[in-house]
MIVO-584531 format. One record per atom (N, C-alpha, C): z, x, y; residue number from 1. Coordinates in steps of 0.1 Angstrom, whole numbers, plus 5000, padded with zeros to 4 digits. Layout:
BEGIN
{site {Z,X,Y},NUM}
...
END
This chain:
BEGIN
{site {5059,4869,5183},1}
{site {5060,4883,5177},1}
{site {5046,4889,5179},1}
{site {5046,4901,5185},2}
{site {5033,4908,5188},2}
{site {5029,4914,5175},2}
{site {5016,4915,5173},3}
{site {5010,4921,5161},3}
{site {5004,4935,5166},3}
{site {5013,4943,5171},4}
{site {5009,4956,5177},4}
{site {5015,4967,5168},4}
{site {5007,4978,5166},5}
{site {5012,4989,5159},5}
{site {5015,5001,5169},5}
{site {5028,5004,5170},6}
{site {5032,5015,5178},6}
{site {5037,5026,5168},6}
{site {5040,5038,5173},7}
{site {5043,5049,5165},7}
{site {5056,5046,5157},7}
{site {5066,5040,5163},8}
{site {5078,5036,5155},8}
{site {5075,5027,5143},8}
{site {5067,5017,5146},9}
{site {5064,5008,5135},9}
{site {5056,5015,5124},9}
{site {5046,5023,5129},10}
{site {5038,5031,5119},10}
{site {5047,5039,5110},10}
{site {5057,5046,5116},11}
{site {5065,5055,5108},11}
{site {5074,5047,5099},11}
{site {5078,5034,5103},12}
{site {5086,5026,5094},12}
{site {5078,5023,5081},12}
{site {5065,5019,5084},13}
{site {5056,5016,5073},13}
{site {5054,5028,5064},13}
{site {5051,5040,5070},14}
{site {5049,5052,5061},14}
{site {5061,5056,5054},14}
{site {5073,5054,5059},15}
{site {5085,5058,5052},15}
{site {5087,5049,5040},15}
{site {5083,5036,5040},16}
{site {5083,5028,5028},16}
{site {5073,5033,5018},16}
{site {5061,5035,5023},17}
{site {5050,5040,5014},17}
{site {5054,5052,5007},17}
{site {5061,5061,5013},18}
{site {5065,5074,5007},18}
{site {5075,5071,4995},18}
{site {5082,5060,4996},19}
{site {5092,5056,4985},19}
{site {5085,5050,4973},19}
{site {5073,5046,4973},20}
{site {5066,5040,4962},20}
{site {5065,5051,4951},20}
{site {5072,5048,4939},21}
{site {5072,5058,4929},21}
{site {5058,5061,4923},21}
{site {5056,5073,4918},22}
{site {5045,5077,4910},22}
{site {5043,5067,4899},22}
{site {5030,5062,4897},23}
{site {5028,5053,4886},23}
{site {5030,5038,4890},23}
{site {5033,5035,4902},24}
{site {5035,5022,4906},24}
{site {5028,5019,4919},24}
{site {5026,5006,4922},25}
{site {5020,5002,4935},25}
{site {5029,4992,4941},25}
{site {5026,4990,4954},26}
{site {5033,4980,4962},26}
{site {5022,4972,4969},26}
{site {5025,4960,4974},27}
{site {5015,4952,4981},27}
{site {5018,4954,4996},27}
{site {5008,4950,5004},28}
{site {5009,4950,5018},28}
{site {5021,4941,5022},28}
{site {5022,4930,5016},29}
{site {5032,4920,5019},29}
{site {5046,4925,5016},29}
{site {5048,4932,5005},30}
{site {5061,4938,5001},30}
{site {5065,4948,5012},30}
{site {5056,4956,5016},31}
{site {5059,4966,5027},31}
{site {5063,4959,5040},31}
{site {5055,4949,5043},32}
{site {5058,4941,5056},32}
{site {5072,4935,5055},32}
{site {5076,4929,5043},33}
{site {5089,4924,5042},33}
{site {5100,4934,5043},33}
{site {5098,4946,5037},34}
{site {5108,4957,5038},34}
{site {5111,4962,5052},34}
{site {5101,4961,5061},35}
{site {5103,4965,5074},35}
{site {5106,4954,5084},35}
{site {5109,4942,5078},36}
{site {5113,4930,5086},36}
{site {5101,4924,5094},36}
{site {5089,4925,5089},37}
{site {5077,4919,5095},37}
{site {5070,4912,5085},37}
{site {5077,4903,5078},38}
{site {5071,4896,5066},38}
{site {5058,4889,5068},38}
{site {5055,4885,5080},39}
{site {5042,4878,5082},39}
{site {5031,4888,5087},39}
{site {5033,4901,5086},40}
{site {5024,4910,5091},40}
{site {5018,4920,5081},40}
{site {5014,4915,5070},41}
{site {5007,4923,5059},41}
{site {4995,4930,5064},41}
{site {4987,4923,5073},42}
{site {4975,4929,5078},42}
{site {4978,4941,5087},42}
{site {4989,4940,5094},43}
{site {4994,4951,5103},43}
{site {4997,4964,5094},43}
{site {5003,4961,5082},44}
{site {5005,4972,5073},44}
{site {4992,4979,5069},44}
{site {4982,4970,5066},45}
{site {4969,4976,5062},45}
{site {4963,4984,5074},45}
{site {4964,4979,5086},46}
{site {4959,4987,5097},46}
{site {4966,5000,5099},46}
{site {4979,5000,5097},47}
{site {4986,5013,5097},47}
{site {4982,5023,5087},47}
{site {4980,5018,5075},48}
{site {4975,5026,5064},48}
{site {4962,5032,5066},48}
{site {4953,5024,5072},49}
{site {4940,5029,5076},49}
{site {4940,5041,5086},49}
{site {4950,5041,5094},50}
{site {4952,5052,5104},50}
{site {4962,5063,5100},50}
{site {4966,5062,5087},51}
{site {4977,5071,5083},51}
{site {4974,5086,5085},51}
{site {4961,5090,5084},52}
{site {4957,5104,5085},52}
{site {4961,5110,5099},52}
{site {4964,5101,5109},53}
{site {4968,5106,5122},53}
{site {4983,5110,5122},53}
{site {4990,5106,5112},54}
{site {5005,5107,5112},54}
{site {5010,5117,5101},54}
{site {5001,5119,5091},55}
{site {5006,5128,5080},55}
{site {4999,5124,5067},55}
{site {5004,5129,5056},56}
{site {4999,5127,5043},56}
{site {5008,5118,5035},56}
{site {5003,5106,5032},57}
{site {5012,5096,5026},57}
{site {5004,5090,5014},57}
{site {5011,5085,5003},58}
{site {5004,5080,4991},58}
{site {4999,5066,4993},58}
{site {4990,5064,5003},59}
{site {4985,5051,5007},59}
{site {4977,5045,4995},59}
{site {4972,5053,4986},60}
{site {4965,5048,4975},60}
{site {4973,5039,4966},60}
{site {4986,5039,4968},61}
{site {4995,5031,4960},61}
{site {4998,5017,4966},61}
{site {4990,5013,4976},62}
{site {4992,5000,4982},62}
{site {4979,4992,4980},62}
{site {4982,4980,4974},63}
{site {4971,4970,4971},63}
{site {4974,4957,4977},63}
{site {4964,4948,4976},64}
{site {4967,4934,4981},64}
{site {4976,4926,4972},64}
{site {4979,4914,4975},65}
{site {4988,4906,4967},65}
{site {4983,4903,4953},65}
{site {4970,4904,4951},66}
{site {4964,4902,4938},66}
{site {4962,4915,4930},66}
{site {4966,4926,4936},67}
{site {4964,4939,4930},67}
{site {4950,4945,4933},67}
{site {4942,4939,4942},68}
{site {4929,4943,4945},68}
{site {4929,4957,4952},68}
{site {4920,4965,4948},69}
{site {4919,4978,4955},69}
{site {4912,4976,4968},69}
{site {4913,4986,4977},70}
{site {4906,4986,4990},70}
{site {4891,4987,4988},70}
{site {4884,4977,4992},71}
{site {4869,4977,4991},71}
{site {4863,4990,4998},71}
{site {4855,4997,4991},72}
{site {4848,5008,4997},72}
{site {4855,5021,4996},72}
{site {4868,5021,4991},73}
{site {4876,5033,4990},73}
{site {4875,5037,4975},73}
{site {4865,5044,4971},74}
{site {4862,5048,4957},74}
{site {4874,5057,4952},74}
{site {4879,5066,4960},75}
{site {4889,5075,4955},75}
{site {4902,5068,4951},75}
{site {4905,5056,4956},76}
{site {4918,5050,4953},76}
{site {4919,5047,4938},76}
{site {4909,5042,4932},77}
{site {4910,5040,4917},77}
{site {4912,5053,4909},77}
{site {4905,5063,4913},78}
{site {4906,5076,4907},78}
{site {4921,5081,4908},78}
{site {4926,5080,4920},79}
{site {4940,5085,4922},79}
{site {4950,5077,4914},79}
{site {4948,5064,4913},80}
{site {4957,5055,4906},80}
{site {4956,5058,4891},80}
{site {4944,5059,4886},81}
{site {4941,5062,4872},81}
{site {4948,5075,4868},81}
{site {4947,5085,4877},82}
{site {4954,5098,4874},82}
{site {4969,5097,4872},82}
{site {4975,5086,4879},83}
{site {4989,5084,4878},83}
{site {4993,5075,4866},83}
{site {4983,5071,4858},84}
{site {4985,5063,4846},84}
{site {4985,5048,4848},84}
{site {4981,5044,4860},85}
{site {4980,5030,4863},85}
{site {4968,5023,4856},85}
{site {4970,5012,4851},86}
{site {4960,5005,4844},86}
{site {4955,4993,4852},86}
{site {4944,4987,4848},87}
{site {4937,4977,4856},87}
{site {4934,4965,4848},87}
{site {4935,4953,4854},88}
{site {4931,4940,4848},88}
{site {4916,4940,4846},88}
{site {4909,4945,4856},89}
{site {4894,4945,4856},89}
{site {4890,4957,4865},89}
{site {4878,4958,4869},90}
{site {4873,4969,4876},90}
{site {4880,4971,4890},90}
{site {4884,4961,4896},91}
{site {4889,4962,4910},91}
{site {4904,4958,4912},91}
{site {4911,4954,4901},92}
{site {4925,4949,4902},92}
{site {4935,4957,4894},92}
{site {4945,4962,4900},93}
{site {4956,4968,4893},93}
{site {4963,4958,4884},93}
{site {4969,4962,4873},94}
{site {4977,4953,4865},94}
{site {4991,4953,4871},94}
{site {4993,4943,4880},95}
{site {5006,4942,4887},95}
{site {5018,4939,4878},95}
{site {5015,4932,4867},96}
{site {5026,4929,4858},96}
{site {5032,4942,4853},96}
{site {5024,4952,4851},97}
{site {5029,4965,4846},97}
{site {5033,4975,4857},97}
{site {5027,4975,4868},98}
{site {5028,4986,4878},98}
{site {5033,4982,4891},98}
{site {5037,4969,4894},99}
{site {5042,4966,4907},99}
{site {5056,4972,4909},99}
{site {5058,4978,4920},100}
{site {5071,4984,4923},100}
{site {5081,4973,4925},100}
{site {5091,4972,4917},101}
{site {5102,4962,4919},101}
{site {5113,4968,4928},101}
{site {5113,4962,4940},102}
{site {5123,4967,4950},102}
{site {5135,4959,4949},102}
END
């Protein structure tokens, strides 16, 4: 299986990201499973990093499998806090409360 991001795959990822409800988060792995690429969570991350090229998506609602925020993206925590999302500590979303159950 190639680990390549093409436009079709990018739009598959973004269409899932658009479905994440306000006040919830999903993990890179969840999104990868939903598009049939369960072993490609990093590919999802790469797509989200380039999302500005494709449109405006709520990428701030995507965290790693432990709920960790994207290092260096200060605005992510602010956006999530505005949606009422709570945190276990400074860098981790409380996934027990806010993980999108698909």
